[in-house]
Legacy VTK file of the C-alpha trace (Angstrom):
# vtk DataFile Version 3.0
C-alpha trace
ASCII
DATASET POLYDATA
POINTS 387 float
17.804 -15.077 13.060
18.792 -12.855 15.936
17.972 -13.657 19.556
18.608 -10.128 20.852
16.193 -7.742 22.576
14.256 -5.850 21.557
13.109 -8.082 18.727
12.092 -6.661 15.352
8.855 -7.417 13.505
8.537 -6.736 9.777
5.049 -5.621 8.682
4.759 -5.643 4.897
1.849 -3.459 3.842
2.032 -1.528 7.098
0.695 1.682 5.560
-2.637 0.072 4.650
-5.624 0.160 6.981
-5.206 -3.239 8.657
-1.422 -2.940 8.457
-1.562 0.280 10.478
-3.914 -1.301 13.015
-1.463 -4.164 13.419
1.498 -1.822 13.887
-0.455 0.118 16.517
-1.408 -3.081 18.354
2.157 -4.395 18.263
3.510 -1.131 19.658
0.936 -0.987 22.454
1.020 -4.672 23.464
4.649 -5.707 22.900
8.121 -4.210 23.472
9.252 -5.014 19.933
10.510 -2.740 17.197
8.531 -2.614 13.950
9.694 -2.113 10.369
6.697 -0.635 8.537
6.891 -1.049 4.778
4.922 0.166 1.790
5.549 0.056 -1.930
7.157 3.523 -1.777
9.062 5.259 0.997
6.593 8.143 0.797
3.652 5.840 1.542
5.605 4.242 4.385
6.296 7.677 5.901
2.590 8.522 5.652
1.786 5.262 7.425
4.224 6.103 10.214
2.689 9.576 10.598
-0.776 8.060 11.053
0.537 5.578 13.611
2.350 8.363 15.471
-0.924 10.275 15.799
-2.457 7.226 17.529
0.477 5.807 19.489
2.484 8.843 20.542
5.813 7.932 22.134
5.447 4.260 21.143
6.053 5.307 17.535
9.743 5.845 18.321
10.115 2.084 17.789
9.069 2.321 14.113
11.424 2.159 11.167
10.113 2.624 7.623
11.245 1.038 4.371
10.083 0.629 0.789
9.238 -2.948 -0.140
7.455 -4.518 -3.072
6.727 -8.242 -2.853
7.584 -8.463 -6.548
11.227 -7.653 -5.674
12.545 -10.787 -3.959
15.985 -9.321 -3.199
14.492 -6.448 -1.201
12.214 -8.843 0.671
15.138 -11.126 1.519
17.305 -8.300 2.833
14.517 -7.095 5.141
13.667 -10.570 6.438
17.322 -11.143 7.373
17.086 -8.162 9.738
13.907 -9.332 11.481
12.756 -11.869 14.053
9.224 -12.272 12.631
7.488 -11.131 9.456
3.832 -10.360 8.774
2.143 -9.919 5.404
-0.606 -7.308 5.756
-0.564 -6.332 2.082
-3.337 -7.049 -0.362
-5.413 -7.907 -2.171
-4.052 -11.379 -1.456
-5.513 -12.818 -4.654
-2.680 -11.166 -6.601
0.233 -11.447 -4.164
3.357 -13.560 -4.776
4.743 -15.787 -2.020
8.094 -13.979 -1.850
7.761 -13.087 1.846
6.952 -16.672 2.796
9.849 -17.931 0.664
12.259 -15.541 2.383
11.008 -16.630 5.818
11.471 -20.303 4.929
14.983 -19.609 3.642
16.060 -17.716 6.772
14.078 -19.537 9.468
11.965 -16.484 10.257
8.437 -16.936 11.704
5.800 -15.955 9.136
2.247 -14.699 9.670
-0.315 -13.105 7.381
-3.723 -11.452 7.499
-4.850 -13.414 4.455
-8.583 -13.338 3.709
-8.332 -15.270 0.445
-8.821 -19.026 0.266
-6.636 -19.371 -2.821
-3.673 -17.586 -1.237
-3.897 -19.735 1.899
-3.923 -22.857 -0.274
-0.781 -21.629 -2.042
0.909 -21.136 1.341
0.024 -24.697 2.361
1.251 -26.072 -0.975
4.574 -24.235 -0.629
5.040 -25.625 2.872
4.457 -29.132 1.543
7.507 -28.641 -0.684
9.821 -27.994 2.295
11.190 -30.216 5.033
8.735 -29.850 7.914
11.470 -30.241 10.522
13.327 -27.163 9.279
10.299 -24.913 8.844
9.746 -21.887 11.084
6.225 -21.436 12.479
3.828 -20.334 9.732
0.382 -18.863 10.447
-1.703 -18.123 7.362
-5.232 -16.680 7.456
-4.338 -15.518 10.967
-7.084 -12.932 11.286
-10.638 -13.057 12.677
-11.037 -15.743 10.020
-9.720 -18.338 10.646
-7.728 -17.762 13.871
-10.602 -16.416 15.966
-13.346 -18.531 14.402
-11.249 -21.673 14.859
-10.385 -20.858 18.466
-14.000 -19.964 19.294
-15.249 -23.235 17.829
-12.869 -25.220 20.038
-13.658 -23.086 23.105
-17.416 -23.490 22.591
-17.253 -27.291 22.635
-13.916 -28.305 24.193
-14.770 -31.875 25.188
-17.526 -32.839 22.791
-17.464 -36.404 21.549
-18.200 -35.412 17.962
-18.576 -32.198 15.965
-21.006 -32.493 13.059
-21.227 -28.900 11.887
-19.425 -25.611 12.417
-20.880 -22.299 11.323
-19.009 -19.036 11.688
-20.433 -15.532 11.424
-18.998 -12.038 11.040
-21.084 -8.937 11.801
-19.797 -5.568 10.615
-20.830 -2.162 11.938
-22.006 0.381 9.401
-19.757 3.103 10.809
-16.602 1.056 10.403
-14.192 2.428 7.758
-14.856 1.382 4.153
-11.423 0.615 2.747
-11.103 0.153 -0.985
-9.573 -3.315 -0.704
-12.335 -4.486 1.646
-15.100 -3.211 -0.646
-13.407 -4.691 -3.727
-13.073 -8.078 -2.026
-16.737 -8.024 -0.978
-17.970 -7.140 -4.474
-15.767 -9.814 -6.026
-17.415 -12.422 -3.794
-21.011 -11.609 -4.781
-22.529 -14.476 -6.769
-19.129 -16.136 -7.200
-19.189 -19.959 -7.021
-17.148 -21.800 -4.409
-17.050 -25.186 -2.668
-18.354 -25.808 0.845
-17.570 -28.929 2.871
-20.594 -31.064 3.670
-21.377 -34.630 4.637
-20.290 -36.848 1.805
-17.856 -34.354 0.231
-18.441 -30.856 -1.115
-21.252 -28.852 -2.639
-21.141 -25.723 -4.772
-22.518 -22.487 -3.368
-22.479 -18.862 -4.470
-21.387 -15.804 -2.562
-24.001 -13.904 -0.564
-26.691 -16.580 -0.635
-28.426 -18.850 1.911
-29.195 -16.292 4.636
-29.145 -17.448 8.244
-29.702 -15.534 11.483
-27.234 -15.623 14.347
-27.931 -14.168 17.784
-24.853 -12.151 18.774
-24.738 -10.723 22.294
-25.679 -7.026 22.678
-25.209 -4.506 21.271
-25.097 -6.366 17.928
-28.076 -8.663 18.509
-29.620 -10.935 15.891
-27.944 -10.434 12.518
-28.932 -11.975 9.205
-25.751 -13.225 7.515
-25.076 -14.769 4.109
-22.561 -17.296 2.807
-19.232 -15.899 1.618
-16.158 -17.841 0.508
-13.560 -17.988 3.239
-10.515 -19.821 4.533
-12.851 -21.292 7.169
-14.242 -23.591 4.490
-10.848 -25.277 4.217
-9.410 -25.002 7.713
-12.323 -25.668 10.067
-13.091 -29.140 8.637
-9.357 -29.889 8.636
-8.690 -28.915 12.256
-12.022 -29.683 13.905
-12.760 -32.895 12.031
-16.277 -31.711 11.237
-17.765 -32.808 7.894
-19.588 -29.493 7.429
-18.415 -25.889 7.762
-19.940 -22.603 6.623
-18.931 -18.942 6.924
-21.372 -16.025 6.700
-21.157 -12.231 6.818
-23.858 -9.712 7.637
-23.808 -5.926 7.296
-25.593 -3.838 9.905
-27.974 -2.155 7.451
-30.537 -4.520 5.971
-30.631 -2.437 2.790
-26.959 -3.172 2.107
-27.506 -6.894 2.673
-30.442 -6.947 0.273
-28.571 -4.930 -2.358
-25.599 -7.314 -2.175
-27.938 -10.303 -2.464
-29.554 -8.753 -5.556
-26.158 -8.249 -7.214
-25.239 -11.852 -6.369
-28.497 -13.024 -8.004
-27.722 -11.036 -11.169
-24.164 -12.322 -11.367
-25.240 -15.935 -10.869
-27.452 -15.528 -13.942
-24.638 -13.850 -15.889
-26.578 -10.628 -16.202
-23.532 -8.743 -14.906
-19.850 -9.640 -14.856
-17.494 -9.170 -11.889
-19.126 -6.514 -9.648
-15.683 -5.488 -8.372
-15.427 -3.064 -11.293
-17.972 -0.905 -9.465
-15.761 -0.608 -6.369
-15.343 3.177 -6.540
-19.071 3.816 -6.955
-20.089 1.368 -4.239
-17.499 2.662 -1.798
-18.802 6.205 -2.301
-22.386 5.076 -1.680
-21.386 3.129 1.441
-19.463 6.136 2.751
-22.571 8.315 2.343
-24.531 5.808 4.428
-21.765 5.679 7.018
-23.466 8.130 9.378
-26.154 5.540 10.105
-25.782 2.522 12.387
-22.958 1.930 14.856
-19.286 1.021 15.246
-20.107 -2.294 16.913
-18.923 -5.535 15.318
-18.626 -9.181 16.262
-17.385 -12.599 15.262
-19.202 -15.735 16.406
-19.447 -19.472 15.874
-21.971 -22.189 16.530
-21.084 -25.864 16.640
-23.463 -28.795 16.551
-22.726 -32.411 17.418
-22.679 -34.833 20.325
-21.661 -33.645 23.781
-19.635 -35.614 26.329
-22.668 -37.730 27.247
-23.442 -38.508 23.620
-26.445 -36.180 23.479
-27.117 -33.829 20.535
-25.983 -30.353 21.471
-25.387 -26.846 20.208
-22.864 -24.376 21.589
-21.933 -20.829 20.639
-19.079 -18.446 21.337
-18.662 -14.825 20.274
-16.371 -11.838 20.592
-18.163 -8.493 20.550
-16.643 -5.048 20.158
-18.664 -1.936 20.991
-16.080 0.070 19.060
-12.728 -0.478 17.290
-14.082 -3.776 15.935
-11.525 -3.945 13.067
-8.825 -4.399 15.728
-10.177 -7.942 16.212
-8.701 -8.773 12.807
-5.116 -8.084 13.930
-5.305 -9.285 17.549
-4.300 -12.934 16.791
-1.135 -11.845 14.977
-0.041 -9.674 17.904
-0.692 -12.465 20.405
1.220 -15.081 18.423
4.114 -12.773 17.571
4.585 -11.963 21.249
4.385 -15.633 22.194
6.850 -16.840 19.570
9.383 -14.100 20.204
9.194 -14.763 23.934
10.572 -18.262 23.352
13.973 -19.407 22.171
14.134 -20.481 18.542
14.648 -24.103 19.640
11.317 -24.145 21.512
9.178 -22.545 18.816
6.720 -24.718 16.886
7.407 -25.578 13.274
5.285 -25.541 10.154
1.637 -24.628 9.678
-0.093 -23.575 12.891
-3.593 -24.740 13.768
-6.428 -22.252 14.029
-8.381 -24.098 16.712
-6.043 -24.733 19.650
-3.677 -21.772 19.719
-5.264 -20.068 22.737
-7.453 -21.049 25.697
-10.606 -19.289 26.873
-8.980 -17.598 29.870
-6.122 -16.114 27.853
-8.400 -15.049 25.008
-10.731 -13.363 27.504
-7.807 -11.436 28.999
-6.586 -10.325 25.571
-10.096 -9.224 24.609
-10.580 -7.255 27.815
-7.276 -5.466 27.278
-8.705 -4.137 24.010
-12.226 -3.426 25.239
-13.787 -6.531 23.644
-16.074 -9.067 25.328
-15.889 -12.859 25.027
-19.213 -14.696 25.409
-19.504 -18.498 25.663
-22.737 -20.483 25.772
-21.965 -24.181 26.002
-25.643 -25.172 25.926
-27.181 -22.617 23.609
-30.784 -22.877 22.383
-31.367 -23.102 18.660
-31.690 -19.464 17.575
-30.191 -19.404 14.080
-32.587 -20.151 11.281
-32.441 -20.292 7.510
LINES 1 388
387 0 1 2 3 4 5 6 7 8 9 10 11 12 13 14 15 16 17 18 19 20 21 22 23 24 25 26 27 28 29 30 31 32 33 34 35 36 37 38 39 40 41 42 43 44 45 46 47 48 49 50 51 52 53 54 55 56 57 58 59 60 61 62 63 64 65 66 67 68 69 70 71 72 73 74 75 76 77 78 79 80 81 82 83 84 85 86 87 88 89 90 91 92 93 94 95 96 97 98 99 100 101 102 103 104 105 106 107 108 109 110 111 112 113 114 115 116 117 118 119 120 121 122 123 124 125 126 127 128 129 130 131 132 133 134 135 136 137 138 139 140 141 142 143 144 145 146 147 148 149 150 151 152 153 154 155 156 157 158 159 160 161 162 163 164 165 166 167 168 169 170 171 172 173 174 175 176 177 178 179 180 181 182 183 184 185 186 187 188 189 190 191 192 193 194 195 196 197 198 199 200 201 202 203 204 205 206 207 208 209 210 211 212 213 214 215 216 217 218 219 220 221 222 223 224 225 226 227 228 229 230 231 232 233 234 235 236 237 238 239 240 241 242 243 244 245 246 247 248 249 250 251 252 253 254 255 256 257 258 259 260 261 262 263 264 265 266 267 268 269 270 271 272 273 274 275 276 277 278 279 280 281 282 283 284 285 286 287 288 289 290 291 292 293 294 295 296 297 298 299 300 301 302 303 304 305 306 307 308 309 310 311 312 313 314 315 316 317 318 319 320 321 322 323 324 325 326 327 328 329 330 331 332 333 334 335 336 337 338 339 340 341 342 343 344 345 346 347 348 349 350 351 352 353 354 355 356 357 358 359 360 361 362 363 364 365 366 367 368 369 370 371 372 373 374 375 376 377 378 379 380 381 382 383 384 385 386
């Protein structure tokens, strides 16, 4: 791997919505060059044109290439030219691990925007097959979930004696873009069974059930959120040592939340099969409703346990965006890419990176402010969430 400047970051899936956001953030916040890839060179050129319209002169640092993760030789040749690689393609449920394999073979730092628990488990299993001492740094599920939720949980209760429960929440604004992959992933989760860590082991839950309110700071406010399968259910218990972890999502419009809950109820009773087959119809309906609500979004956590004096306590931490909330999903990747590429290869960490201790409150606050976001911490929060 090269140690020259400027460094080069490979973004696979860079023409997609979150891929483009990541490329824009990398260009604005770092001096690095970016190779933006898509399955075809035409799609990659379209992605570059969209980035150019947002980033202006920064876009001169973009190179485009065609890359399919099914073609390992192409992936390998691109990774050999880069100093870090990011998988922003999707849906992750169907992706091979060819980019990770190439990074392991060439010692290239690997990151992804994975939102799928199964994919993250495959990444961890592949790492277990390799010598940990020779692994480059690997950050999977390095998006709002689980990088921000993990960091917020640690920031909310940094010196607590014991953490008994961690709950994370994601609030989406109704005017945020409705990408096909996002809608398909949401529909696939409705009524789908999954395991949640709890005291004594695991319990089975279903997607979009067990509503609970969380009080986000303004302008989001109190939002009713429902359980959804997430990488948090694996990583937060692992890193925080808490026996219980839950992740919930809440749309801004109550009607959408209730409709999703109704579909989940029908699927749980096998009255409908996978709702993802209605992606096109649902996306059209959600787009029609897109003129209502706001662009505001937020991610938050609450932790419960024993504080430093051994007293029961509850703490919360949130990041709120008045606008451009989807940029929160790519912020951790930009921060870590800049950090890793600012160090010599000998000083970089190795293997799977934790989601809870990668950034401190002061640095996270500065990064949020640079993007127009607001970090809120309440280390002694009153009990406001309710079933």
